[in-house]
N, C-alpha and C positions, 0 to 999 in steps of 0.2 A: 357725284352728289346723289343722295338718295332721293326717290320720288316724294317721300313723305318725311317731313321734319319731325322731330321729337314732339313738338306741339301738336302736329297733325295726328300722330299716333296716340297721344293723350286724348285728343278730341274724339278719335275713332273709338277708343274704349269707353269713354263716357257716353257717347251719343249714338254709336252704332252705324255711323256713316262718316264719310270725309270727302272733301272735294279735292280732286287732283287736277289742278289748272295746267293747261298745255299738255294734256296726257298723250296726245298724238300731234304730229305736225299739221298745220293748217291745210296743207296740200291733201293730206289724207282725208281730212274732214270734207273737203270740196268734192274729191273723187267719190267718196262713199255717199255723200248727199245726192250727187247727180245720178249715181247708180240706183238709189231708191226711187228718185223721180222717174227715171227711165223704166224701171221695173213696173211701176204703177201707171205708166203711160201718161204721165202728167208733165207739164213743162213748168220749171221753177220760176220762169219769168212771166208766166201767164196765170194769174190767180183764177181765171175763169175755168181752168182745168183742175183746180184743187178740190172741187166740190162736185163729184160725179153724181148723176142721177140714174139709178138709185144711189144713196150714199153708201160709202164703205161701212161695213159692220162695226169696225172699231179702229183704233189707231195702229194696231199691230199689222206688220207687213211680213208675209210668209216668205221671206227671202233669206236664205240660209248660207249658201256656199259661194257667194260672190267674192272675188279676190279682194275687193276693196274692204270688205268686212274682216276678212282674214288678216289683211295688212294692219288693221287697227287692233285686232285681238292680240297680235304678236308685236306690237310696238314696244320698244325697250322700256319706256316709262310706265306703260301699263303692267308689264311683267314685273318691274321693279316694285311697284306699289303693292301688287298681290303678293309678291315674295316677302315684303316687309310685314304684311298683315298675317300671312300664314307661317312666317319664320322658316321658309324653305324656298329654294328656287325651283324645286321639282313640282311644277304645276301642271294641272290638267286643264287644257283650254276647252271650254264648253261650246256647244253649238247652239247659238241662239239667233234671234232674228232682229229686224229693224222695226222702226215705227215712224209714222208721219202724222203729225197733228197740225193741220193748218189753222190759221187764226180764225176765231169765231166770227160768225156772220149772223144776220137775223134768221136765216134758214138753217144755219149750222151752229148748234151749241155743243160744246164739249162737256160731257157729263162728269168727267174726272176733275182733278186727280182723286183717286181713291186708294185705300191701302190694298195692296196686292200681296197675297201670301203664296210664296213659291215652295211650300213644303206641306206635306200631309200631316194634319193635326191628329189623325187617328192613331198614328204610331208614336213611339218615343220620338220627341222633337229633337232634331239636330240642327242647330243654327249654322247656316252656310253664308257665303260671301258672294255677292254679285256686284257687277258694275253696269252703270248707265253712262253711255258716252253721248253727250249732245253734240251734234255735228254743226250747229249753228249757235250763235250767242243766244243765251236764254236768261231772262231775268230771274232772280231768286223766287219770285212769286209766280212763276210760269213753269211750264213743262209737266211731264206726267209723273215725276218722281214725288212720292209722298211717304212720309214715315212719322212715327212718334219717337223723337229723340230719347234715347235711353231705355226704350221699352224692352230691349233685349235682356236688360237686367232683371226685369220683372215678369217676363213672359211665362216661365215654367211655373212659378207659384200662382200666378193669375189663372192659368189653364187648369191647375190642380183644384182651384177653389171655385171654378164655374159649375153650376148645376149641370147634370148630364144632358138635359134637354135644351141647353143653350148652344147655339152655333157661335163659336168665337169670332168668326169673321163678321157676322151681323151684329154682335155685341159691340165690337170695336167701331164698326160703321156708325151705329146709333150714338155711341158716346163721343165720337170725334167728327161728327158730320158738321 
């Protein structure tokens, strides 16, 4: 059975994102989450360890080659979803990192989510595909993923019509803050 239904693929085309539920086995999520906690020297069961002093610079965790992350990158359902989107099973697995975003507290406010552009806007723009794997249950209005649904259909003409002195990233943040 394919990872993405026909309805999922239509949603992907229209909106530029799609949710793949159960993308990796729950055990993989637990192992990867614990690896992130361990890497950061934090205890998942002790919230007092989640807010170091001084605070971490951002939610990104510079953890790249841990086997638990590779197990998730190579999970069959992940591969199948990307294969369906790219219409080939010959995929190049990227090397990315993890992130950890503890719940907000009075002394800890998360400044995101904000739109993040993972391509250079000074060259001809080529839209790429990325995945975000949440290792714990996350409500639809939480998490670090942010997008403007369907913007991929309007991006190139929008960029072409921006004045040269306007930073596209700042313009989007202003309009969609």
